[in-house]
Each structure stands twice: as C-alpha cells, then as structure tokens.
N, C-alpha and C positions, 0 to 999 in steps of 0.2 A: 505208453508205447514200450517202455523197458520190459514189461512182463509179457509182451506179445512178440518180441523179437525171437527168431529161431536161435537155438532149438527151444521150442515152447516147453515149459515145464509146468505140469498141472498143479503140483504142490505149491510152487511159487505163485502161480496165478490164483490159487485158492486163498492163500494166506497174506498176500501182499496188500498193503493198505490202499493201493490204487488198482487192485484187482477185484476179486469177488468178496474179499473179507468184509467190507462195509455192508454187503447184502446178506451176510450169513447171520441170522438171528441168534443162533447158539454157537457163536464163534469160539468162545473158550473151550467148550466141549469138543467141537469139531477140530480145533487146533490141536488139542491134546491127543485126539485120535490120530491125526495125520503125523504128528511128531513121534508118537509111540510106534506107529508102523514103520516110519523112516528109521527110528532108532534100532528096531529089529533088523532091518535090512543092513544098516551100517555094521551092526554086531556080526551078522552072518557073513558079510562079504569083506569087511575091512576096506572097502573102496574109499579112497581119499576124496573122490568127487562127491560121493554121497555124504561123507563126513562134512565137507565144506558146505553142502546144501543144507544139512541139518543145522549147522551153526548159523547160517544166513537166516533160515526160517525162524529159529529161536530168537533171533534179534529183532524180528518185526514186532511192532507195538501191539499190545492187547488193549482193546477198548477199556477205558477207565483205569488203565494201568494195573488192573487186577491180575494176579497169577492165574494161569489157565486151570480149569477144573481138572481133577484127576481123571484118568481114563476110567470110564464106567466099567464095572466088573463084567457086564454082559457085552462089552464091545467086541468080543471075539466072534459073536454071533451077528450082531447088527449095530449100526451107529446111526442115530437120527441126524438128518440134515434139514435145517429150516432155512429156506431161502426167500428173502424179501423180493417180490417182483411187482410189476404193474398190476398183476392180477391178484395181488394179496400174497400172504405168506404161503409158500408151497412146502409141504412136508414130505420128505423122502426117507426111506430106509435104505441104508447102504450095506451091502454084504461083500465080502472079499473071498475069492476063491484063489488058492495058491496051488500052482501046478508043479509037478516035478517029482523027482526021486533023489535020494542022496547021491546017486552016481551020475546024475546029469545036471551039471552046474547051470547050463543055459536054461533048462526048464525050471530048475529050482528058484530061479530069480524072477519067474513070470507070475504076476498076480493080476487078477482081473477084478476090478471093483465095479459093481453094478448097482444102479439106483432104481428103486421101485417106489411108486406113489404110496404114501402111508395113510392117506385118507381120500375120501370121495372127491373133495374139492380139488385136490391135486390131480387125481386121475382124470376128472372132467376137464380141467384146464389143459392138461397135456393132450387129451383127445381133441379138444377144440383147436389147439395149436397145430396138431398134426393135420386136421382137416383143412386149415388155411394154407398149409404148405403143399397140398396136393394139386 
C-alpha cells in the first residue's frame, strides 16, 4: 500500500521491494538504469525532492546484497526489462525520448519512456491480453 499512495511515483513502484522489484528478472541492471537517469535529472535540476528520492531508491535492497550492475554502455539507446509474469518472462526494450530546448525549462524536464516487446512471445502475450480487455 505505501508504494500505491498518491502521489504515485513510478521509480519507487519499480524498485521498492514490495512493488515490481521482485518481478524484475534483471533487477540490478534495471535499477542501475533508473538510478542513472535519476542522477542525471538531479544534476540538471538540483531539485531537493529528486535528490531525496534518489537517496531513498539507492537505499532499497538489491537481491543477494550484490551491488547493481554498471549502466550498460548502450543504455542511452535501449535498456532491456525482463518482467516475470504468470505468462512467463516478458522481454521489453525501453527507449527514452527527452523533449525540450535549453531555453524552455518545463519541456527540458519532460522525458517519455516507452516499452516495446523485445521478442515474439512478449508481443503475442500482449496482443492476447489486449484482446481480453476489449
């Protein structure tokens, strides 16, 4: 319940031990990706709320107590997400689009992360799920 109370924070929901974290197969790499992106936002904005969020997220346990994997060198193009579900492990590719110009602070803070199926099993599972929701 604590990760679902408003205002909902997707980073917290993703990395919290009672959120999605136990279902993320490649949690160390995914965690490194999210913390890296957040670190860039903190550096760019100096926002104390983001700084506190980054400290909170870094404090969440990593399975096995191992340090997170380093950010993959190709993570600026894509980051894989492997999610354990009732339908098996689903594989996604995540891409991030950052909007804005140096003169528009509001737009420069806007980033859109999009997930695409990375294999046919994931694509078929999502199509089947979409069909059941119609």
